[in-house]
C-alpha positions in Angstrom: -33.5 4.3 -2.3 -30.7 3.5 -0.9 -28.9 3.4 -3.5 -29.8 7.0 -4.4 -29.1 8.3 -1.2 -25.5 6.8 -1.4 -24.6 8.8 -4.8 -25.7 11.9 -3.3 -22.1 11.3 -0.8 -18.4 12.0 -2.0 -17.2 8.6 -3.0 -13.8 7.2 -1.4 -11.8 4.4 -2.3 -9.1 2.6 0.0 -6.4 1.4 -1.6 -4.8 -1.3 0.2 -1.9 -4.0 -0.4 1.5 -5.5 1.0 5.0 -3.6 0.9 5.6 -3.2 -2.3 2.8 -4.7 -4.1 2.3 -1.3 -6.3 0.1 0.6 -4.5 1.3 3.9 -5.0 2.0 3.2 -8.9 -1.7 2.2 -9.5 -2.7 5.7 -7.8 -0.4 7.6 -10.3 -2.1 5.6 -12.9 -5.2 6.9 -11.8 -4.4 10.2 -11.7 -2.9 10.6 -15.1 -6.1 9.1 -16.4 -8.2 10.9 -14.2 -10.0 13.2 -17.1 -10.3 16.6 -15.2 -12.0 14.9 -12.0 -11.1 16.4 -8.5 -9.3 14.1 -6.5 -8.1 13.9 -3.4 -5.8 11.5 -1.8 -4.6 10.2 1.6 -1.2 8.9 2.1 -0.2 6.8 4.5 2.9 5.4 5.0 5.0 3.1 7.6 8.2 4.9 8.0 9.8 8.2 9.2 10.3 8.9 5.0 7.0 10.0 3.1 7.8 8.5 -0.2 4.9 7.9 -1.7 3.5 11.2 -1.6 6.3 12.7 -3.1 6.1 10.0 -5.8 2.7 11.2 -6.2 3.8 14.5 -6.2 6.1 13.5 -9.1 3.7 12.4 -11.2 3.0 15.9 -13.1 -0.4 15.7 -13.6 -2.2 19.1 -13.1 -4.9 17.1 -11.0 -2.0 16.4 -8.3 -1.5 19.4 -6.6 0.3 19.8 -3.2 -3.1 20.8 -1.8 -5.0 17.4 -2.9 -2.3 15.0 -1.0 -2.8 14.7 2.4 0.3 12.7 4.2 -0.1 11.0 7.2 3.2 10.2 9.5 1.7 9.4 13.1 1.4 5.7 12.4 -1.0 3.2 11.1 -3.6 4.4 9.6 -5.6 1.5 11.2 -4.2 2.6 14.7 -4.6 6.4 14.2 -8.4 6.6 13.2 -10.2 9.0 15.7 -6.2 11.0 16.1 -5.1 11.4 12.4 -7.8 10.1 9.8 -11.3 11.7 10.9 -9.4 14.9 11.5 -8.3 14.7 7.9 -11.0 13.4 5.8 -13.6 16.0 7.8 -11.0 18.7 6.5 -11.2 17.8 2.7 -15.4 17.5 3.0 -15.4 21.1 4.5 -14.1 22.8 1.8 -15.4 25.3 0.3 -15.2 22.9 -3.4 -14.5 19.5 -1.8 -12.8 16.8 -4.0 -14.7 14.4 -5.7 -13.1 11.8 -4.9 -11.2 10.3 -2.3 -8.0 7.6 -3.1 -7.1 6.3 0.5 -3.8 4.8 0.6 -3.1 2.3 3.3 0.0 2.0 4.6 1.6 -2.1 3.8 1.1 -3.1 6.8 -2.2 -1.2 8.0 -5.7 -3.7 8.2 -8.5 -1.9 6.0 -11.4 -2.9 8.1 -11.0 -0.4 10.5 -10.6 2.6 8.5 -13.9 1.3 6.5 -15.5 1.2 10.2 -14.6 4.6 10.6 -17.0 5.7 7.9 -19.7 4.8 10.2 -19.1 7.9 12.3 -21.6 10.8 12.4 -19.3 13.2 11.2 -18.3 11.2 8.5 -21.1 9.0 7.8 -23.6 11.8 6.2 -21.2 13.0 4.0 -19.4 10.3 2.6 -19.0 6.6 1.9 -16.5 4.0 0.9 -17.1 3.1 -2.9 -14.7 0.1 -2.8 -11.5 -1.6 -1.4 -9.0 -2.4 -3.6 -6.7 -4.7 -2.8 -3.2 -4.8 -4.5 -1.7 -8.0 -4.5 2.0 -8.5 -6.4 0.9 -11.9 -7.9 5.2 -12.7 -8.1 5.9 -12.0 -4.6 3.0 -14.5 -3.4 3.9 -17.0 -5.7 7.0 -16.9 -4.2 5.7 -17.0 -0.6 6.7 -14.0 0.5 3.5 -12.7 1.8 1.8 -16.1 2.2 2.7 -18.8 4.3 2.0 -22.4 2.5 -1.3 -23.2 3.9 -1.2 -27.3 2.7 2.1 -27.0 5.0 0.5 -25.0 8.0 -2.8 -27.5 7.5 -0.1 -30.3 8.1 1.4 -28.9 11.7 -1.7 -27.9 12.6 -3.4 -31.5 12.6 0.3 -32.7 14.1 -0.3 -30.4 17.1 -3.3 -28.8 17.8 -1.6 -26.6 20.3 0.3 -24.8 17.6 -1.0 -21.1 16.2 1.6 -20.9 13.0 -0.1 -18.1 11.7 2.8 -15.4 11.1 2.1 -12.0 10.9 2.8 -11.6 7.1 -0.5 -13.9 6.9 -2.6 -12.8 8.7 -2.1 -9.1 7.2 -2.5 -10.8 3.5 -5.9 -12.5 4.8 -6.9 -9.5 6.2 -6.6 -7.2 3.1 -8.4 -9.7 1.0 -11.2 -10.6 2.8 -12.5 -6.6 3.5 -12.1 -5.6 -0.7 -14.3 -5.4 -3.2 -11.9 -5.4 -6.1 -8.8 -7.7 -6.2 -5.8 -6.4 -8.8 -3.1 -8.9 -9.1 -0.2 -6.5 -10.3 3.0 -7.2 -11.9 1.1 -10.1 -13.8 4.3 -9.6 -16.4 6.6 -11.6 -13.9 4.8 -14.9 -13.8 3.4 -17.4 -16.6 0.1 -18.2 -16.8 0.2 -21.4 -14.4 1.9 -19.3 -11.3 -0.9 -16.5 -11.9 -3.9 -19.6 -11.6 -1.8 -20.7 -8.7 -2.0 -17.5 -6.7 -5.4 -17.4 -7.8 -6.4 -20.6 -6.1 -4.1 -19.2 -3.1 -6.8 -16.1 -2.6 -10.2 -17.7 -3.4 -10.7 -18.9 0.3 -10.1 -15.3 1.6 -12.0 -13.7 -1.2 -15.8 -12.6 -0.4 -18.8 -13.9 -2.9 -18.6 -12.0 -6.2 -15.6 -10.1 -5.5 -13.8 -9.2 -9.1 -9.8 -9.9 -9.5 -8.1 -7.9 -12.4 -4.7 -8.2 -14.2 -2.3 -5.4 -14.0 1.4 -4.7 -15.1 2.4 -1.8 -13.3 -0.8 -0.4 -11.8 -2.0 0.4 -15.3 -5.9 0.4 -15.1 -8.3 2.7 -16.4 -10.0 4.6 -13.2 -13.4 3.2 -14.4 -12.7 -0.3 -13.4 -11.5 0.9 -9.7 -14.0 3.9 -9.2 -17.5 3.8 -8.7 -18.0 0.3 -7.6 -20.6 2.0 -5.3 -20.0 -1.0 -2.7 -21.0 1.5 0.5 -18.6 -0.7 2.3 -19.3 0.5 6.0 -22.6 -0.5 5.1 -21.6 -4.2 5.2 -18.9 -4.9 7.9 -20.5 -8.8 8.7 -19.3 -9.7 5.7 -15.6 -8.7 5.9 -14.1 -10.7 8.4 -11.2 -10.2 10.0 -8.8 -11.7 12.7 -9.4 -8.7 15.2 -13.5 -9.0 15.4 -13.2 -10.2 18.8 -10.6 -7.6 20.3 -7.5 -8.8 19.4 -5.1 -6.1 19.0 -3.2 -5.2 16.0 0.3 -5.1 16.9 3.0 -3.7 14.8 5.7 -4.9 16.7 6.5 -7.3 14.6 8.0 -5.2 12.0 11.0 -2.2 12.4 11.6 0.6 9.6 14.8 3.1 9.6 15.8 5.6 7.1 19.3 5.4 5.7 21.5 8.6 4.2 23.6 7.7 1.6 24.8 11.4 0.2 25.2 11.4 -3.2 25.7 8.4 -5.1 27.7 7.3 -8.6 26.8 3.9 -8.6 23.4 3.5 -9.0 24.0 -0.3 -10.2 26.0 -1.0 -7.7 23.9 0.1 -5.0 21.3 -2.1 -6.6 23.5 -4.9 -6.1 23.8 -3.7 -2.3 20.1 -3.7 -1.8 19.4 -7.3 -3.5 22.8 -8.2 -0.9 20.7 -6.2 1.9 17.2 -8.2 1.1 18.9 -11.5 0.8 20.9 -11.5 4.1 18.7 -9.6 6.7 15.3 -11.1 5.1 14.2 -7.5 4.3 10.8 -6.9 3.2 11.0 -3.4 1.7 13.6 -0.9 0.3 12.5 2.3 -1.0 13.3 6.1 -1.4 15.0 8.7 -3.6 18.6 8.9 -4.8 20.7 11.8 -6.3 23.5 10.7 -8.5 25.8 13.1 -9.5 25.8 15.1 -13.1 21.7 14.2 -13.0 19.5 16.5 -12.5 16.7 13.8 -12.3 16.1 12.4 -9.3 16.6 8.8 -9.0 13.4 6.4 -7.7 14.7 3.2 -6.2 12.3 0.4 -4.9 13.0 -3.0 -3.9 10.6 -5.4 -2.6 12.7 -8.6 -1.9 15.5 -9.2 -4.6 13.6 -7.2 -7.1 14.4 -3.9 -7.5 13.4 -1.1 -9.6 15.1 2.2 -10.4 13.8 5.5 -12.2 14.3 9.3 -12.8 11.1 11.2 -12.0 11.3 14.2 -12.1 13.6 17.4 -12.0 15.5 18.1 -8.2 14.1 21.5 -7.1 16.0 24.4 -6.5 15.0 24.5 -2.9 15.9 20.5 -2.2 19.2 19.4 -0.8 20.2 16.9 -3.3 21.0 14.1 -0.8 19.9 10.5 -1.0 18.0 8.8 1.5 16.6 5.3 2.1 13.8 3.6 3.9 14.5 0.2 5.0 11.1 -2.2 6.3 11.9 -5.7 7.7 10.7 -7.8 10.8 11.8 -6.8 14.2 14.6 -8.1 15.3 17.0 -7.1 11.6 20.7 -5.8 12.5 19.7 -2.3 11.6 23.5 -1.5 12.1 24.7 -4.0 9.2 22.0 -3.4 7.1 22.8 0.6 7.0 26.9 -0.2 6.8 25.7 -2.3 3.7 23.8 0.2 1.8 26.4 3.0 2.3 29.5 0.6 1.5 
């Protein structure tokens, strides 16, 4: 009976994952292979420049109209549920022709569980359900220890001094996202060998709930049939989704900071890529992403950086009403030298 009741509600999929894991690429591929299904998107970003919404708009697909993409920019979605998320999803559900499926992309710094809890609120519960929580993992980054500290080293340190707490904010976020997931996408598997992939799986295993599947992908290219229709009803299953914050411990974003760097037109994208790599190495920057205007090029250049790995590609023509300029969001741990980073990127 519960199963038949659930199918009368509009399903929603929460896509979580760390900065640069490939969430937006996964969603773009989903749009391009939607098969006519009416999808709506709620996009939440950490930073003042809405890069992910623009990347989704740039897919050029008829299933990707501006009205179906809602961006939340007032902070991390898990911390602004009542003020931002609930009115937004209620507006989608109240449409004369509501979407068939809602996709919610959280920021890389969001905890997924508070968002799942929101589907238990009276104004949402009778009309929508969490079809599934998908955690996207950058396997190359995890293998390099970028977004998860070494569990063996932590255990050894705690044995030596039980009074120490060696959990880093990055490790905690990684565990939160895995612990709430119904499906884990091991993305960027083309960057690692089989032995490394096996090591990443072993690292994640203690944080996954029973029967949670993992699938591998390159560039987020997965059939939507794998991602949608999980029928998890996650809002009814909160007790099995552990969180570091179940005891009321506050989720704090003071550990992270972001800046927007304006560059004007960039004549040499390769030189900019080299500067991004250098900045990431010298200042321990987590993520760089944005749009670049290249002289004499009618297309907008997308730049995506995770650590010292930088990807760039042209996604769509500049529109007549757009100002041709270059803007990058830089995200790092609080205390990075924002003035130096901006100067080095503009050099």
